[in-house]
C-alpha distance (Angstrom), angle and dihedral (degrees) to the residues before:
residue distance angle dihedral
M1 . . .
G2 3.79 . .
A3 3.81 90.9 .
L4 3.79 90.5 54.9
L5 3.77 90.7 53.4
W6 3.82 90.0 52.2
L7 3.81 90.0 50.7
L8 3.79 89.3 52.0
I9 3.82 91.0 65.2
P10 3.85 97.1 63.6
F11 3.79 89.8 38.3
M12 3.80 91.3 56.8
A13 3.81 90.1 44.1
A14 3.82 90.0 53.6
I15 3.81 91.2 50.4
G16 3.83 90.1 48.2
A17 3.82 91.0 49.1
G18 3.79 90.4 49.8
L19 3.79 92.3 50.5
W20 3.80 91.8 47.2
G21 3.81 91.6 48.2
T22 3.77 90.7 51.3
W23 3.79 91.7 49.1
A24 3.83 93.8 45.3
N25 3.81 92.8 51.1
R26 3.76 97.0 43.8
T27 3.75 118.4 137.0
R28 3.76 110.3 -86.4
K29 3.78 131.3 -173.1
V30 3.79 105.1 -77.1
R31 3.77 110.2 -127.3
G32 3.77 99.0 -170.4
D33 3.76 129.1 -145.1
G34 3.81 98.0 -83.6
P35 3.83 100.9 105.9
E36 3.79 92.7 40.5
L37 3.81 93.2 50.1
D38 3.80 90.7 48.2
G39 3.78 90.2 54.2
Y40 3.81 90.8 48.5
A41 3.82 90.7 51.3
R42 3.82 90.7 52.2
F43 3.81 89.5 49.1
R44 3.81 92.3 51.6
E45 3.80 91.6 48.3
A46 3.77 90.2 51.7
M47 3.79 91.8 49.5
E48 3.81 93.7 48.2
K49 3.80 94.7 52.6
P50 3.80 111.4 107.9
R51 3.78 113.3 -111.6
S52 3.78 114.3 -114.8
R53 3.78 115.3 -134.0
T54 3.76 116.9 -138.2
């Protein structure tokens, strides 16, 4: 009987891990890549500007 109780601990941990994994990977509102791509375009424009020598 004691061995069964010890086996219950990893079994419960596996159930808890499964529930947490399901919750962590739940469907969220998809933001898209728009804002990130806009920032990257601004970065590229800034890098392509010729440097002015003073």
